LOMARNU-5003 format. One record per residue: residue number from 1; residue in three letters; x, y, z of N, C-alpha, C, O in turn. Coordinates in steps of 0.1 Angstrom, whole numbers, plus 2048, in hexadecimal, padded with zeros to 3 digits. Example, Ala and Ser with C-alpha at 12.3 -4.5 7.8 and 13.67 -1.06 7.14 Angstrom:
# residues 2
+-----+------+------+------+------+-------+-------+-------+------+------+------+------+------+------+
! seq ! type ! n_c1 ! n_c2 ! n_c3 ! ca_c1 ! ca_c2 ! ca_c3 ! c_c1 ! c_c2 ! c_c3 ! o_c1 ! o_c2 ! o_c3 !
+-----+------+------+------+------+-------+-------+-------+------+------+------+------+------+------+
!   1 !  ALA !  884 !  7C7 !  84E !   87B !   7D3 !   84E !  884 !  7DF !  84E !  88E !  7DF !  855 !
!   2 !  SER !  880 !  7EA !  847 !   889 !   7F5 !   847 !  881 !  800 !  84F !  886 !  80B !  850 !
+-----+------+------+------+------+-------+-------+-------+------+------+------+------+------+------+
# end
This chain:
# residues 57
+-----+------+------+------+------+-------+-------+-------+------+------+------+------+------+------+
! seq ! type ! n_c1 ! n_c2 ! n_c3 ! ca_c1 ! ca_c2 ! ca_c3 ! c_c1 ! c_c2 ! c_c3 ! o_c1 ! o_c2 ! o_c3 !
+-----+------+------+------+------+-------+-------+-------+------+------+------+------+------+------+
!   1 !  MET !  D26 !  B1D !  511 !   D2F !   B25 !   50B !  D24 !  B2C !  501 !  D1E !  B25 !  4F8 !
!   2 !  GLY !  D22 !  B36 !  502 !   D19 !   B40 !   4FB !  D1A !  B40 !  4EC !  D26 !  B3F !  4E9 !
!   3 !  THR !  D13 !  B40 !  4E4 !   D16 !   B40 !   4D6 !  D1C !  B4B !  4D0 !  D23 !  B4A !  4C6 !
!   4 !  ASP !  D1B !  B57 !  4D6 !   D24 !   B63 !   4D1 !  D30 !  B62 !  4D4 !  D38 !  B64 !  4CB !
!   5 !  ASP !  D34 !  B5D !  4E0 !   D40 !   B5B !   4E4 !  D49 !  B52 !  4DB !  D54 !  B54 !  4D6 !
!   6 !  LYS !  D41 !  B46 !  4D9 !   D47 !   B3B !   4D2 !  D4B !  B43 !  4C4 !  D56 !  B41 !  4BE !
!   7 !  PHE !  D42 !  B4A !  4C0 !   D44 !   B4E !   4B2 !  D51 !  B58 !  4AF !  D58 !  B59 !  4A6 !
!   8 !  ASP !  D51 !  B60 !  4BD !   D5D !   B6A !   4BE !  D6A !  B62 !  4BE !  D74 !  B65 !  4B7 !
!   9 !  ALA !  D6B !  B59 !  4C6 !   D74 !   B52 !   4C9 !  D7C !  B4A !  4BA !  D87 !  B4C !  4B7 !
!  10 !  LYS !  D72 !  B43 !  4B4 !   D73 !   B3D !   4A6 !  D78 !  B49 !  49C !  D80 !  B46 !  493 !
!  11 !  ALA !  D72 !  B55 !  49E !   D76 !   B5E !   494 !  D83 !  B62 !  496 !  D8A !  B63 !  48C !
!  12 !  ASP !  D87 !  B65 !  4A2 !   D93 !   B67 !   4A3 !  D9F !  B61 !  4A0 !  DA9 !  B66 !  49C !
!  13 !  GLN !  D9D !  B52 !  4A2 !   DA4 !   B47 !   49B !  DA5 !  B4A !  490 !  DB0 !  B4E !  48C !
!  14 !  LEU !  D9B !  B49 !  487 !   D9B !   B4B !   476 !  DA1 !  B58 !  472 !  DA7 !  B59 !  467 !
!  15 !  LYS !  DA0 !  B62 !  479 !   DA8 !   B6D !   474 !  DB5 !  B6B !  477 !  DBD !  B6E !  46E !
!  16 !  GLY !  DBB !  B66 !  482 !   DC8 !   B64 !   484 !  DCE !  B5B !  47A !  DD8 !  B5F !  474 !
!  17 !  LYS !  DC7 !  B50 !  477 !   DCB !   B47 !   46D !  DCD !  B4D !  45E !  DD5 !  B49 !  457 !
!  18 !  VAL !  DC5 !  B57 !  45B !   DC4 !   B5C !   44E !  DD2 !  B68 !  451 !  DDB !  B69 !  448 !
!  19 !  LYS !  DD1 !  B6D !  45A !   DDC !   B78 !   45B !  DEB !  B72 !  45B !  DF5 !  B76 !  457 !
!  20 !  GLU !  DE9 !  B67 !  462 !   DF7 !   B5E !   461 !  DFB !  B58 !  453 !  E07 !  B5A !  44E !
!  21 !  GLY !  DF1 !  B52 !  44D !   DF3 !   B50 !   440 !  DF9 !  B59 !  438 !  E04 !  B57 !  431 !
!  22 !  VAL !  DF2 !  B67 !  437 !   DF6 !   B73 !   431 !  E03 !  B76 !  433 !  E0B !  B79 !  42A !
!  23 !  GLY !  E05 !  B75 !  43F !   E14 !   B79 !   443 !  E1E !  B6F !  43E !  E29 !  B74 !  43A !
!  24 !  ASP !  E1C !  B62 !  440 !   E24 !   B57 !   43A !  E27 !  B5A !  429 !  E32 !  B5B !  424 !
!  25 !  ALA !  E1B !  B5B !  423 !   E1C !   B5D !   414 !  E24 !  B6B !  412 !  E2C !  B6B !  409 !
!  26 !  THR !  E22 !  B74 !  418 !   E2B !   B80 !   415 !  E37 !  B85 !  41B !  E3D !  B90 !  419 !
!  27 !  ASP !  E3A !  B78 !  424 !   E47 !   B7C !   42C !  E47 !  B84 !  435 !  E52 !  B87 !  43A !
!  28 !  ASP !  E3C !  B89 !  43A !   E3A !   B92 !   445 !  E39 !  B8B !  452 !  E2F !  B85 !  454 !
!  29 !  GLN !  E44 !  B8C !  45D !   E44 !   B85 !   467 !  E3C !  B8E !  472 !  E37 !  B88 !  47B !
!  30 !  GLY !  E3B !  B9A !  472 !   E31 !   BA3 !   479 !  E24 !  B9E !  479 !  E1D !  B9C !  483 !
!  31 !  LEU !  E1F !  B9B !  46B !   E13 !   B97 !   46A !  E10 !  B88 !  46E !  E06 !  B85 !  474 !
!  32 !  GLN !  E19 !  B80 !  46A !   E19 !   B72 !   46F !  E17 !  B73 !  480 !  E0D !  B6D !  485 !
!  33 !  ALA !  E1E !  B78 !  487 !   E1D !   B79 !   494 !  E0F !  B82 !  499 !  E09 !  B80 !  4A4 !
!  34 !  GLU !  E0D !  B8A !  493 !   DFF !   B8E !   496 !  DF5 !  B84 !  495 !  DED !  B82 !  49E !
!  35 !  GLY !  DF4 !  B7C !  489 !   DEB !   B73 !   488 !  DEE !  B67 !  490 !  DE5 !  B5E !  48E !
!  36 !  GLN !  DF9 !  B64 !  498 !   DF9 !   B59 !   4A2 !  DF5 !  B5E !  4AC !  DF0 !  B56 !  4B4 !
!  37 !  THR !  DF6 !  B6A !  4B0 !   DEF !   B70 !   4BE !  DE4 !  B71 !  4BE !  DE0 !  B70 !  4C9 !
!  38 !  GLU !  DD9 !  B73 !  4B2 !   DCD !   B73 !   4B0 !  DC8 !  B67 !  4B2 !  DBF !  B66 !  4BA !
!  39 !  GLN !  DCD !  B5B !  4AC !   DCA !   B4C !   4AE !  DC9 !  B4C !  4BC !  DBE !  B49 !  4C1 !
!  40 !  SER !  DD5 !  B4E !  4C4 !   DD6 !   B49 !   4D1 !  DCB !  B51 !  4DB !  DC5 !  B4C !  4E4 !
!  41 !  LYS !  DC9 !  B5D !  4D8 !   DBE !   B64 !   4DE !  DB1 !  B5E !  4DB !  DA9 !  B5D !  4E5 !
!  42 !  GLY !  DAD !  B59 !  4D0 !   DA1 !   B4F !   4D1 !  DA1 !  B45 !  4D5 !  D96 !  B41 !  4DA !
!  43 !  HIS !  DAB !  B3E !  4D6 !   DAD !   B31 !   4DE !  DAA !  B35 !  4EF !  DA2 !  B2F !  4F5 !
!  44 !  LEU !  DB0 !  B3F !  4F3 !   DAB !   B43 !   4FF !  DA1 !  B44 !  505 !  D9D !  B40 !  510 !
!  45 !  LYS !  D9B !  B4C !  4FB !   D8A !   B51 !   4FE !  D84 !  B41 !  4FB !  D7C !  B3E !  504 !
!  46 !  GLU !  D86 !  B38 !  4F3 !   D80 !   B2E !   4F2 !  D81 !  B25 !  500 !  D77 !  B1D !  503 !
!  47 !  ALA !  D8B !  B26 !  507 !   D91 !   B1D !   511 !  D86 !  B23 !  51C !  D7E !  B1D !  523 !
!  48 !  ALA !  D8A !  B32 !  51D !   D81 !   B38 !   527 !  D72 !  B35 !  52B !  D6D !  B33 !  537 !
!  49 !  GLU !  D6C !  B37 !  51E !   D5F !   B34 !   51F !  D5E !  B24 !  522 !  D54 !  B21 !  528 !
!  50 !  LYS !  D67 !  B19 !  51F !   D62 !   B0D !   522 !  D65 !  B0F !  531 !  D5A !  B0C !  537 !
!  51 !  VAL !  D6D !  B12 !  538 !   D6D !   B11 !   544 !  D5F !  B1A !  54C !  D58 !  B16 !  555 !
!  52 !  LYS !  D5E !  B25 !  546 !   D51 !   B28 !   54B !  D45 !  B20 !  54C !  D3D !  B20 !  556 !
!  53 !  ASP !  D42 !  B17 !  53F !   D39 !   B10 !   53E !  D39 !  B01 !  548 !  D31 !  AF9 !  54A !
!  54 !  VAL !  D47 !  B01 !  54D !   D49 !   AF4 !   556 !  D45 !  AFB !  563 !  D42 !  AF1 !  56A !
!  55 !  PHE !  D44 !  B06 !  569 !   D41 !   B0B !   576 !  D32 !  B0E !  575 !  D2C !  B0F !  580 !
!  56 !  LYS !  D2B !  B10 !  56B !   D1D !   B12 !   56A !  D17 !  B06 !  56C !  D0C !  B08 !  56F !
!  57 !  LYS !  D19 !  AFA !  56B !   D13 !   AED !   56B !  D14 !  AEB !  57C !  D10 !  AE1 !  581 !
+-----+------+------+------+------+-------+-------+-------+------+------+------+------+------+------+
# end
C-alpha cells in the first residue's frame, strides 16, 4: 500500500468521522449521512489497496 494511498484513505475516514460528529451535535441528519459515507469510502480505499498489495507479492 502506497504511503499516499494510505494517507488518503485515513484522511477520508477522519473527515467522515468529523462530519458525522458535527452532524450529530447539530442534529443534521444529512451531514451525519455524508460523514458515514465518507468514512465508508475511506475504508473501501484501504481495503482495495490491501488487495493490491496481496497480488503484488
